[in-house]
C-alpha positions, 0 to 999 in steps of 0.5 A: 354379347349385346350387353356387354358392348353397350358397356362400351362407351369413348373414350375408354376408362376401365374404372368407369366400366367396371363401375357400369357393369356393377350397378348394372348386376343385381345385388352388385351394390346398394341403389336405395332398393330392397336388394342386398350386396350379393358378393357371390352374384356379383362374382358369377357375373364378373366370370360370365362377363368375362367369358363374353368378353374372350368371345367377343376378341376371339372375333375381333380378332378373326375379323382383323387377320380376314382384313389383314389377308385381304389388304395384303391381297389388294397390295400385290394387285396394286404393286403388279399393276404398278409395273406394267404401268411402269413398262408402258411407260418405257415403251412411251419413252422411247418411241419419243425418243425415236420421234425426237431424234426423227424431227433433229433430223428433219430440221436439220435438213430444213435448215441446210435446205434453207441455207442453200436457198439464202446463198442463192437467193442472195446473189440474186438479190444483189443483182436486182438490187445493183441492176436497179440501181444501174437504172437510175444511175442511168437516169442521172447520166441522161439527166432526166429522172424518169422513175416514180421513186424520183418523181412520186413526193410521197416515195420519199424514204425509198427515194432517200434509201436510193439516193443514200446508196447511190450518193456512197457509189459515186464516191468511188468514181473517178472524178474527171469522167463522172464530175457531172453525175456526181454533182447530180447525185450530190445536189439531189442528196442534198435536197432530198436531206432539206426535204426530209429535215423540213417534213421532221420539223413539221411533224414535230410542230404538229406533234406527230411522233410516229412521223418524226420517228419515221424520218428521224429513222430515214436521216440517220444514215444521212450527214444531215441526221446531226442538223435534225437533232439540232433542229429537234433541240431548238425547236424543244426549246420555244416557249420553254423559258416563260417563267422567271426561273431558268432553272426549273423551266430548264429541268421541266424541259428536260423531263418533257424530252426525256419522256419523248425522246425515246420514241423519237432517235434510236439513241436517245441518251445522245439527243437529251445529252446534246439539249442539256449541253445546249442548255447549260452553254448558251441558256445558263451560261448567258444568264450567270454572265449576265447577273455577276459581271454587273456587280462583280466589281462595284457590289462585292457583297451581292455578288458572292450572294450571287455566285453562291445562290447561282452555283447552288442552283445549277448544282440542284439541277445537275442532281435533277439531271442525274435520274435520266440516262445520259451515257455512262459517264454522266456524273462527269458529263454534267461535272464538266458543264457545271465547270465550264460555266463557273470557271471563270469565277470560282479561279479567285473566289477565295481572294473575293471571299477574303477582301469581302470578309476583312472589309465588311467585319473592319465596318461592322467594328467601326460602326459599333465603336463610332456608336459608342463615340470611342476612339480605339487605342492603340494597343501596343505590340512587340518587345515592351508589350510584351514584357510589360505583360510580364511584369504584369502577370507576375506582379499583379500591377497596373502598368500604365495610365489608368483608363475611366471606361465609365462602366462601358465594357465595349463588348457587343453581343450584337456585333459579335453576332453580325460577325459570326453570322458574316462568318457562317455564310462565308464558311457556307460559301467556301464549302459550296465553291471551293475545289475539293483540295482547296476547301481546309486552305480556304476554309482556315483563311475564312478561320483567321479572318474570325480570329483577328476581328473578332478574338483580336479586334473586339475581344482582345481589345476589350479584354485590354480596355478592361484592365486598363480600366481597374482601379489601383487596390487602395482606390475608394469607391472604385467601379468595378466593370471588369465582371461585366466584361468577363460575363460578355467574354465568357458568352462571346467565347460559347458561341466562337466555340460554337460556330468553330464546331458546327461550321469549321471543323466539318470543312477541315476534319480529314485534312491536316489543317485540323490540327493548325486550326486547333492550335490556334483555338488554344492559343488564343484560348489561353491568351484570353484566358490569361488577361482574365485571370488577371483581371480578375485577380485585380478585381478581386484585390480592389474588392478587398480594399474597399472592404479594407477602407469600409473597416478603417472608416466604419470600425472604431477602438471602442467599439471593443473596448466600450467605457461603459461595459454595461451600456452596449445596445448593438449586437454587431459594429456598423462595420460589420454591417456595411462589409457583409452588404458590400461582399452579398453584393460582389458574391452576386455579381461574380455568380451573374458574371461566370459559369460552372467551376469558374463561379468555385474558384473566383469565390474560394480566392475570394473567401480566403482573401475575405477571411485573411483580411478579416483576421488581420483586421481582428489582429488590430484591437484590444478587447475586452469582455464586453468587446470580444462578445462583440467581436464574435457577434461580428464574426458570427455575421461574417460567417452567415456572409461567407454561407452564401459563397457556397464554398466549404472550405471558406465556411471552414475558416469563418467556423476556426475564426469564430471558435478563435474569437471565443478566446477573447471572452472564456473565463482564465480557468477554462482556456486550456480547455477550450484551446485542446477543442476539436476546431482549434486543437490543429492550430498553431500554438502561436495562432491562439496565443496570438489571439490570447493577447488581444485580451484586456485582461492579458497582462493580468498574472493569473491569465498568462498563467493559465495560457502558459 
């Protein structure tokens, strides 16, 4: 059995257990020795081992049964013991309940006895107190105060309590019989009150918080309690305003008093509120008045800046004071204090703001025009001007004499930045100083000033002047400065729009004025865009006119029909070179003057007109074979120039024109094949015919027959 037990190992694995048994059995396997495998011996060993295992199982089973019986016995004993403990606990709980009822009964008796004793003692105490008061009252009747409470200065607290009660009693006595004693009590009441206030003042100067608290508690029932608070507030401010910043001094003062006042007075929030009221109504109001009155009529700019700064610093101080306990509605309390200081200045603030902004904006513009030695011309208004505008929009004709601006755009970013800066400051002041109900209306008024001086007096005037300065389309060597106007106007529009979104929108976003502002902005922009479109259109006409002059001056009939066909040395004509140089310069100028889709739109319009000009120009000449080749070279150069536009439609037009020019040189037998090619198949036959007619050999019967 010992051998069998040794074969068990943890964890138990049946296969390993059998393997260990086999290896221990002689003849159970080949272990490299002389013994051979003996199955009978191994079987015998297995049978014996199984019997040993059965015996071992029976032993273990008996042991388990014994342990289970023992466990059940102990469980029964434990349950019995628990039941006995529960019974003991119930008995103890009943005893506790009886004790609790007894204690409650005794307590009730004690309370009843205490009430009876108090009912007896209270009248007795009142009687004793009344007797003492009658004694003190008799001393006042006799006119001689003998009691220690009146003669001993150290008992001022007790004396104050007595005199305060006597003063209340004296108020009920008839005047005719007790006038003298009432007068004496009142005099003593006043003397004690003054002594207490003097004692409080002395304690405050010595910094004795505990003594101040004692005296304040005694004075609480006196009429002079408010005077005590006034004295405290006055002394707190002595030496408090030593810096140059009165607002910072006030904040530090209130913070210091807030830490101290709760240790002195029974109503600290009322005392602190009274201190703050005193600071606002006396110190701050006086300071604000001194700062504003001296510049109110003489210097509007300084007045507005000072008003904004003082109001901002006052509201900032108010925000700091919101941290303190000032009663139930401290927000309303502080708002009223601020309003009491600034109401006389805020009532007409917006009128001062509008007046200053108008004069300042006018001065900025006038200073700029003076620096240019320019006298602003009057831009007409009313029916005649409107009629001229409509005629100009429909006919694109320059109405009135052309003005030579000498390249001046009369637009200045410095002026614009100054105007926007002034308006930005006005919006900030408006936001801070306007009543919430008036804010959208006031902001709209400031916006109208910006529109008047920036958009109308400056931008619109520059556009009108620029339009008047655009020469007619048949002018020679014309200087086209309107694109510079477009470039600067575009930059200014962006700045104007940014200020509209950043500074005006937050002020009007939740009011009906929003739609009004958006509509006004839309009208102004549409008006400006209309004039810009007109100016750009007339400028493009001038560009085309310049190209016409170049072609008329440089292009010769002999260019495309040379006298000596075999002696043509040039790759393209001089007219083509000059036109391409001019066009590239204008394309670059347009790209620099505009942005976004506007560039593509204007370049496409210029490209279409450029193509039409070259197309019509080529229609004016007759072409020999070599001349046709030269025309193709010219058009190829024009097409290179068109690539700079980076507009697919313009490039397609010149590709088609280049294909048309091939009709000038192709052999008569191949005309129909070329005309049916990919680029020319979609064109009208009359267009093809018009180009074929330009050939010098068109009238030959052979060519006419092939094209018919």
